[in-house]
C-alpha positions as CSV (number, residue, x, y, z in Angstrom):
1,M,203.4,160.0,-32.1
2,G,206.2,157.4,-32.8
3,R,209.6,157.6,-32.6
4,Q,211.7,155.3,-33.7
5,P,216.1,155.3,-33.4
6,H,218.0,153.5,-36.2
7,R,221.2,153.2,-37.6
8,P,222.7,154.1,-41.0
9,G,220.9,151.2,-43.2
10,Y,217.9,150.8,-41.4
11,L,215.6,152.3,-44.1
12,A,216.8,150.3,-47.2
13,T,216.6,147.0,-45.4
14,A,213.2,147.2,-43.9
15,G,212.5,148.5,-47.6
16,I,211.0,151.9,-46.0
17,R,211.0,154.3,-49.2
18,L,212.5,157.7,-49.1
19,V,210.6,160.4,-50.4
20,K,212.5,163.3,-50.2
21,G,215.9,164.5,-48.6
22,R,217.9,162.0,-47.4
23,D,218.6,158.8,-44.9
24,L,220.6,159.6,-41.4
25,G,224.3,158.9,-41.9
26,T,227.0,157.9,-40.3
27,S,228.0,161.6,-39.7
28,D,225.1,161.7,-37.6
29,G,226.5,161.3,-34.3
30,A,226.6,161.6,-30.9
31,Y,228.0,165.8,-31.2
32,S,226.4,166.5,-34.3
33,A,223.3,168.7,-34.8
34,P,220.5,166.8,-33.9
35,V,218.7,165.4,-37.3
36,A,215.8,163.4,-37.7
37,V,213.6,161.7,-40.7
38,V,209.7,162.0,-40.5
39,N,207.2,160.6,-42.5
40,E,204.6,161.7,-44.2
41,T,201.6,161.5,-41.6
42,F,204.0,164.4,-39.7
43,V,204.4,166.4,-42.3
44,A,200.7,166.4,-43.5
45,R,200.1,166.8,-39.5
46,F,202.7,169.3,-38.3
47,L,204.6,170.7,-41.3
48,S,201.2,171.3,-43.8
49,G,202.1,173.9,-46.3
50,R,205.9,174.0,-45.4
51,E,208.9,172.8,-46.7
52,P,209.7,170.0,-44.7
53,I,213.3,169.6,-45.2
54,G,215.2,171.8,-42.9
55,A,212.5,172.4,-40.6
56,L,212.9,172.5,-37.0
57,F,210.7,170.4,-34.4
58,G,210.9,169.9,-30.7
59,S,210.1,166.7,-28.5
60,Y,209.1,166.4,-24.6
61,D,211.9,164.1,-24.8
62,W,214.7,166.2,-25.4
63,P,213.6,169.6,-23.8
64,G,215.5,172.3,-25.3
65,T,216.5,170.2,-28.2
66,S,215.2,171.2,-31.8
67,F,215.6,168.6,-34.2
68,A,216.3,169.6,-38.1
69,V,214.2,167.4,-40.7
70,V,216.8,165.6,-43.2
71,G,214.4,163.5,-44.8
72,V,210.8,162.2,-45.6
73,V,210.0,158.2,-45.9
74,Q,206.7,156.5,-46.9
75,D,204.0,155.8,-44.0
76,V,204.5,152.5,-42.4
77,R,201.9,151.1,-40.4
78,Q,204.2,150.2,-37.7
79,W,201.1,148.7,-35.4
80,G,199.6,146.2,-37.9
81,P,198.5,146.4,-41.4
82,A,195.2,147.4,-40.1
83,S,196.2,150.4,-38.0
84,T,196.4,153.9,-39.3
85,S,199.7,155.9,-40.1
86,L,200.3,157.7,-37.3
87,P,203.0,160.6,-37.4
88,E,206.5,159.1,-36.8
89,V,209.9,160.4,-36.2
90,Y,213.6,158.5,-37.1
91,L,216.7,159.6,-35.0
92,P,220.1,158.9,-35.2
93,Q,220.8,155.9,-32.5
94,L,224.1,157.6,-31.0
95,Q,221.6,160.9,-30.7
96,F,218.5,158.6,-29.5
97,A,221.2,157.8,-26.6
98,R,220.9,160.8,-25.1
99,N,217.5,159.8,-23.3
100,E,219.3,157.0,-21.3
101,Q,215.7,155.3,-20.2
102,A,214.7,155.3,-23.5
103,Y,218.1,153.4,-24.8
104,R,218.1,150.8,-22.0
105,D,214.4,149.6,-22.8
106,G,216.3,147.4,-25.5
107,A,216.2,147.9,-29.6
108,M,215.2,145.8,-32.7
109,L,218.2,144.4,-35.0
110,V,216.7,144.2,-38.3
111,V,218.9,141.9,-40.5
112,K,218.3,141.1,-44.2
113,S,219.7,138.1,-46.0
114,G,219.1,135.6,-48.3
115,L,220.2,132.6,-45.9
116,P,217.5,130.6,-44.0
117,P,216.6,132.0,-40.8
118,G,218.1,129.4,-38.7
119,R,221.3,130.2,-40.1
120,V,221.2,133.7,-39.8
121,E,219.9,133.6,-36.2
122,A,223.1,131.2,-35.7
123,A,225.2,133.5,-36.7
124,L,223.9,136.7,-34.6
125,R,224.2,134.3,-31.4
126,A,227.9,132.9,-32.6
127,A,228.9,136.8,-33.3
128,A,227.2,138.1,-29.7
129,A,228.6,135.5,-27.9
130,P,231.7,137.6,-27.0
131,L,229.6,140.1,-25.5
132,S,227.3,137.9,-23.4
133,S,227.9,139.8,-20.3
134,Q,227.1,143.0,-21.8
135,L,224.6,142.2,-24.3
136,L,221.5,139.8,-24.3
137,L,219.9,138.7,-27.3
138,G,216.3,138.1,-27.4
139,A,213.6,135.8,-29.8
140,A,214.6,136.1,-33.3
141,R,211.8,135.9,-35.8
142,P,211.3,136.1,-39.4
143,L,209.4,139.2,-40.8
144,D,206.6,136.4,-42.1
145,D,206.0,135.0,-39.2
146,F,205.8,138.3,-37.2
147,L,203.5,139.7,-40.4
148,G,201.6,136.5,-40.4
149,W,200.7,137.0,-36.7
150,H,198.7,140.3,-37.5
151,F,196.9,138.7,-40.7
152,R,196.4,135.1,-39.2
153,Q,192.5,136.1,-37.5
154,R,191.8,138.0,-40.6
155,R,192.7,135.1,-43.2
156,F,190.5,132.9,-41.5
157,Q,187.8,135.1,-41.4
158,L,188.7,136.1,-45.4
159,G,189.1,131.9,-46.0
160,L,185.7,131.6,-44.2
161,A,184.2,134.1,-46.5
162,V,186.1,133.0,-49.8
163,A,184.5,129.0,-49.1
164,F,181.1,130.6,-48.7
165,A,181.0,132.5,-51.6
166,S,182.6,129.5,-53.8
167,A,179.6,127.3,-52.4
168,A,177.4,130.0,-53.5
169,L,178.5,130.1,-56.9
170,V,178.6,126.2,-57.5
171,L,175.2,126.3,-56.2
172,A,174.2,129.3,-58.4
173,A,175.8,127.6,-61.4
174,L,173.4,124.9,-60.7
175,G,170.3,126.7,-60.6
176,V,171.3,128.7,-63.9
177,Y,171.5,125.3,-65.2
178,G,168.3,123.6,-63.8
179,A,166.4,126.9,-65.1
180,M,168.0,127.0,-68.5
181,A,167.5,123.2,-69.1
182,F,163.7,123.5,-67.7
183,S,163.0,126.2,-70.3
184,V,164.7,124.2,-73.0
185,V,162.0,121.7,-71.9
186,Q,159.2,123.8,-71.7
187,R,160.0,125.3,-75.4
188,R,160.7,122.0,-76.8
189,R,157.6,122.5,-79.4
190,E,158.9,126.6,-80.3
191,L,162.1,125.1,-80.9
192,A,161.2,122.3,-83.1
193,V,158.6,124.5,-85.2
194,R,161.8,126.9,-85.9
195,A,164.1,123.9,-86.8
196,A,161.1,122.6,-88.9
197,L,160.9,126.0,-90.8
198,G,164.8,126.2,-91.4
199,A,166.4,127.6,-88.3
200,Q,170.2,126.1,-88.2
201,R,171.2,124.4,-84.6
202,R,174.1,127.4,-84.0
203,Q,170.6,129.6,-84.1
204,L,168.1,127.8,-81.7
205,S,171.5,127.6,-79.5
206,A,171.7,131.2,-79.5
207,L,168.1,131.8,-78.5
208,V,169.1,129.6,-75.3
209,L,172.2,131.3,-74.6
210,A,170.8,134.8,-75.1
211,R,168.4,134.1,-72.4
212,G,171.0,133.0,-70.2
213,A,172.5,136.1,-70.9
214,R,169.7,138.2,-70.3
215,L,169.4,136.3,-66.7
216,A,173.1,136.9,-66.0
217,L,172.9,140.8,-66.6
218,F,169.8,140.5,-64.5
219,G,170.9,139.1,-61.7
220,V,174.6,140.3,-61.7
221,S,173.5,143.8,-62.0
222,L,171.3,143.3,-58.9
223,G,174.0,141.7,-57.0
224,V,176.4,144.9,-58.2
225,L,174.1,147.0,-56.1
226,G,174.0,144.6,-53.2
227,A,177.6,144.0,-52.9
228,V,178.1,148.3,-52.8
229,A,175.4,148.7,-50.0
230,L,177.0,145.9,-48.4
231,S,181.0,146.7,-49.0
232,R,181.3,148.1,-45.8
233,F,181.0,145.3,-44.1
234,L,183.9,143.8,-45.9
235,A,186.3,147.0,-45.5
236,A,188.3,145.4,-42.4
237,L,189.3,142.3,-44.4
238,L,190.7,144.3,-47.2
239,Y,193.9,145.7,-47.0
240,G,195.3,148.1,-50.1
241,V,192.0,147.4,-52.2
242,S,189.2,149.6,-51.4
243,E,185.9,148.2,-50.1
244,R,184.7,149.9,-53.7
245,D,187.4,149.0,-56.0
246,P,186.1,149.2,-59.6
247,L,188.4,146.3,-61.2
248,T,187.1,144.2,-58.5
249,F,183.8,144.7,-59.3
250,A,184.6,144.5,-62.8
251,V,186.5,140.9,-62.5
252,V,183.4,139.1,-59.9
253,A,180.9,140.9,-62.8
254,A,183.0,139.4,-65.4
255,T,183.3,135.8,-63.9
256,L,179.7,135.8,-62.8
257,G,178.5,136.2,-66.7
258,T,180.9,133.6,-67.4
259,V,179.9,130.9,-65.3
260,A,175.9,131.8,-66.0
261,L,177.1,131.2,-69.9
262,A,178.6,128.3,-69.1
263,A,176.3,126.8,-67.5
264,S,174.0,127.6,-69.7
265,L,176.3,125.8,-72.6
266,L,174.7,122.4,-72.2
267,P,170.8,123.4,-72.5
268,A,171.8,125.3,-75.1
269,I,173.4,122.0,-76.9
270,A,170.7,120.2,-76.1
271,A,168.2,123.0,-77.7
272,A,170.3,122.5,-80.9
273,R,170.1,118.8,-81.2
274,L,166.0,118.3,-81.0
275,D,164.8,116.1,-83.4
276,P,161.5,118.4,-84.7
277,M,159.8,115.3,-85.8
278,T,160.0,113.3,-83.1
279,V,158.9,116.6,-80.7
280,L,156.0,117.3,-83.4
281,R,155.1,113.7,-83.1
282,S,155.0,114.0,-79.3
283,E,153.0,117.0,-79.3
């Protein structure tokens, strides 16, 4: 179970949504009743079926002390996007100071600003300069850089997967085009006879496109079944999206179908432009 001390305003600065109750305030000081804000996982695990606001709990770091829950916040993956949510407790910083050893371990300052990161860091160090004998500031990092460290390996793996997928899509489009062009060559006599009997150009094109659509439907159906079977291997690369997300499968299927029809378009145009007399004479 994680414990995090913070001063008033931390939740709003960090973008952590308050689900129920209130945030910790300036009135929650060293001499006020011990209070805490907990996350949803804490409520589900330790307070299931109970009203969380006002519930009391203890901690081995503060023997004999009972903390009253005053608020519930959304789960936050403190150890990276791929980690699972753990039960967490947010305590007022002044009350956290009762544990001197934990308080001496240091703290993290979270600043939200519209200024460039370099200017923010310079302003913080200038403000802390008069307290340099008592306060030591560590390294400052923008939140994007901090999150980028967690995503770097996943982004490389995902980029590699996208590159292979793009190459496969191009090869599939070329394969469909080749297959449909060869089909038009094989059916030249049939198409010429249809044209001689009065078939319009758009009807000849529709015959080729319909065949391409059937092939695309068959291939996409097999691909979706295979993707569902193998989706668990991609679960580690996805954040906030289920490996069997219906919208994702629908978009991918529509994209593949569109590519297949686009690859069939040139052979369909070629079929519409056949000269029946020339074809029949050559036969």
